[in-house]
C-alpha positions in Angstrom: -2.5 -0.2 17.5 -5.2 2.4 18.1 -6.6 5.2 15.8 -4.7 7.9 17.7 -1.4 6.3 16.7 -2.5 5.7 13.1 -3.7 9.3 12.7 -0.4 10.7 14.0 1.4 8.5 11.5 -0.8 9.7 8.6 -0.4 13.3 9.7 3.4 13.1 10.0 3.7 11.1 6.7 1.8 13.8 4.8 4.6 16.2 5.6 7.4 13.7 5.4 6.6 13.0 1.8 5.2 16.4 0.8 1.6 15.2 0.5 2.6 11.8 -0.8 2.4 13.1 -4.3 4.0 10.1 -6.1 1.5 7.7 -4.6 -1.4 10.1 -5.1 -0.5 10.6 -8.7 -1.0 6.9 -9.7 -4.0 6.3 -7.3 -5.8 9.3 -8.8 -5.3 7.9 -12.3 -8.4 5.8 -12.0 -8.6 5.1 -15.7 -5.2 3.5 -15.6 -5.9 1.5 -12.5 -9.2 0.2 -13.9 -7.4 -1.0 -17.0 -4.6 -2.5 -14.9 -7.1 -4.4 -12.8 -9.7 -5.3 -15.4 -8.1 -5.2 -18.9 -4.3 -5.3 -18.3 -3.8 -6.5 -21.9 -4.8 -3.0 -23.0 -1.7 -1.5 -21.3 1.5 -1.2 -23.2 4.9 -2.0 -21.7 5.9 1.7 -22.3 2.9 3.0 -20.3 3.5 0.5 -17.5 7.2 1.4 -17.3 6.4 5.1 -17.1 3.6 5.0 -14.6 4.5 2.1 -12.4 8.2 1.4 -12.6 9.6 4.8 -13.1 7.1 7.0 -11.2 5.6 4.7 -8.6 8.3 2.1 -7.8 11.1 4.4 -8.9 13.3 1.8 -10.6 16.5 3.6 -11.7 18.6 0.6 -13.0 18.7 1.2 -16.7 20.0 -2.3 -17.5 17.3 -3.9 -15.5 14.6 -1.8 -17.2 15.8 -2.1 -20.7 18.2 -5.1 -20.9 15.8 -7.4 -19.0 12.6 -6.0 -20.4 11.3 -5.6 -16.9 8.1 -3.7 -17.8 7.1 -6.3 -20.4 7.9 -9.2 -18.2 5.9 -7.9 -15.2 3.0 -6.9 -17.4 2.9 -10.4 -18.8 2.6 -11.8 -15.3 -0.2 -9.3 -14.4 -2.1 -10.4 -17.5 -1.6 -14.0 -16.4 -2.9 -13.2 -12.9 -6.0 -11.4 -14.1 -8.4 -14.3 -13.5 -7.3 -14.5 -9.9 -7.3 -10.7 -9.4 -10.8 -10.6 -10.7 -11.9 -13.2 -8.1 -10.2 -11.1 -5.3 -11.4 -7.7 -6.5 -14.0 -7.3 -3.8 -11.8 -8.7 -1.0 -10.5 -6.6 1.8 -7.9 -7.6 4.3 -10.1 -6.8 7.3 -12.8 -9.2 6.1 -10.5 -11.8 4.4 -10.2 -15.2 6.0 -6.4 -15.8 6.0 -7.0 -19.3 7.4 -9.0 -20.3 4.3 -6.9 -22.6 2.1 -8.5 -21.5 -1.2 -8.0 -17.8 -0.3 -4.4 -18.4 0.7 -3.7 -20.2 -2.6 -5.0 -17.3 -4.6 -3.0 -14.7 -2.6 0.1 -16.8 -2.7 -0.3 -17.2 -6.4 -0.2 -13.4 -6.9 2.9 -13.0 -4.8 4.8 -16.0 -6.2 4.0 -15.1 -9.8 5.3 -11.5 -9.4 8.3 -12.8 -7.5 9.2 -15.0 -10.4 10.1 -11.9 -12.5 13.9 -11.5 -12.5 14.9 -8.2 -10.9 11.6 -7.6 -9.0 12.3 -7.6 -5.2 10.3 -7.5 -2.0 9.1 -3.9 -2.1 8.4 -3.9 -5.8 6.3 -7.1 -5.6 4.2 -5.7 -2.7 3.7 -2.3 -4.4 2.5 -3.9 -7.7 0.2 -6.3 -5.8 -1.1 -3.2 -3.9 -2.0 -1.5 -7.1 -4.0 -4.6 -8.1 -6.0 -4.4 -4.9 -5.0 -1.6 -2.5 -7.5 -2.9 0.2 -6.2 -6.5 0.2 -2.4 -6.4 -0.5 -0.3 -4.5 2.1 3.0 -2.8 1.1 6.2 -4.1 2.6 9.8 -2.9 2.6 13.0 -4.4 4.0 13.0 -2.3 7.1 9.6 -3.5 8.2 10.4 -7.0 7.1 13.5 -7.0 9.3 11.7 -5.6 12.3 9.0 -8.3 12.2 11.6 -10.9 11.3 9.6 -12.0 8.3 10.9 -14.8 6.1 12.2 -13.7 2.8 10.0 -14.5 -0.2 6.2 -14.9 -0.7 5.9 -16.6 2.8 7.1 -13.4 4.4 4.4 -11.5 2.5 1.7 -13.8 3.7 3.0 -13.3 7.3 2.9 -9.6 6.7 -0.7 -9.7 5.7 -1.6 -11.4 9.0 0.3 -8.7 11.0 -1.4 -5.9 9.0 -4.8 -7.5 9.3 -4.6 -7.6 13.1 -3.6 -4.0 13.2 -6.4 -3.0 10.8 -9.0 -4.8 12.9 -7.7 -3.1 16.1 -7.7 0.4 14.5 -11.1 0.0 13.0 -12.7 -1.1 16.3 -11.1 1.8 18.1 -12.3 4.2 15.5 -15.9 2.9 15.6 -15.9 3.1 19.4 -14.8 6.7 19.2 -17.9 7.6 17.1 -15.9 9.8 14.7 -17.5 8.6 11.5 -17.9 5.7 9.0 -14.3 4.5 8.7 -10.8 5.5 9.7 -9.5 5.7 6.1 -12.4 7.9 4.9 -12.0 10.2 7.9 -8.2 10.6 7.4 -8.5 11.0 3.6 -11.0 13.8 4.0 -9.2 15.6 6.7 -5.7 15.4 5.2 -7.0 16.7 1.8 -6.5 13.5 -0.3 -10.2 13.2 -1.1 -10.1 16.7 -2.7 -7.5 15.5 -5.3 -9.4 12.3 -6.1 -7.6 9.9 -3.8 -9.3 7.8 -1.0 -6.4 6.0 0.6 -7.1 2.6 2.0 -6.5 1.6 5.6 -3.6 -0.6 4.5 -1.8 2.5 3.0 -2.2 4.4 6.3 -0.9 1.4 8.2 2.1 1.3 5.8 2.8 5.0 6.5 2.8 4.4 10.3 5.2 1.4 9.9 7.4 3.4 7.5 7.9 6.1 10.1 8.1 3.9 13.1 10.4 1.1 11.7 11.9 2.6 8.6 12.8 6.1 9.9 12.9 4.9 13.5 10.8 7.8 14.7 8.4 7.7 17.6 4.7 7.8 16.5 3.1 9.8 18.0 5.9 12.3 18.4 7.5 12.6 21.9 6.6 16.3 21.9 4.1 18.5 20.1 3.9 22.3 20.4 1.6 23.4 23.1 -1.6 25.1 22.2 -1.5 28.8 23.0 -4.8 30.6 22.8 -4.7 33.4 20.2 -1.5 32.1 18.6 -3.4 31.2 15.3 -5.0 34.7 15.0 -3.6 37.1 12.5 
């Protein structure tokens, strides 16, 4: 993948999801994210349910939420994972050595622990892991998983990290070679207006947006046709 493809994905996704307000809402809540990552024991199940399960993941199954105490059960696992998350807090997927056994054990532990929660499926697991470190854990849904023929379960998520890492490296190199700025994610966040509302999306999120459009919606990215520039058309 190159930066031109990624930027078209980010541009189209912005309009596809009306500015991606649901994601931006939780990512701009830096106080909540800091507690989730650093002191998860300070978060109540009610707050976790409202901000993560209902608003971010959009779980609508009442029996699953209430009858199975989903928020409490996930939060307990996040608290259990805190020592590992702390060790991984400065890790990014671009720089992470996915062939290092110790690193893979830590990453696998995060996925397998979240997967052990009854009722939490592929997308939910990856979204919660992404909140714990949005620059290390890539989001994955069933459409993308099926396209890349990933194995169901935590093994598939590790495969997905390797696929995403390769694309992240390719995009970053292409962006640096273009001389446009410091990083592709910073450039896109500033130009699409996310920085103005307190959100600096990670490169992994922009890659997710591209794959969502390309393999979830089955749309060509870049578009097959864009309106031609007509001089004077933007003038009042």
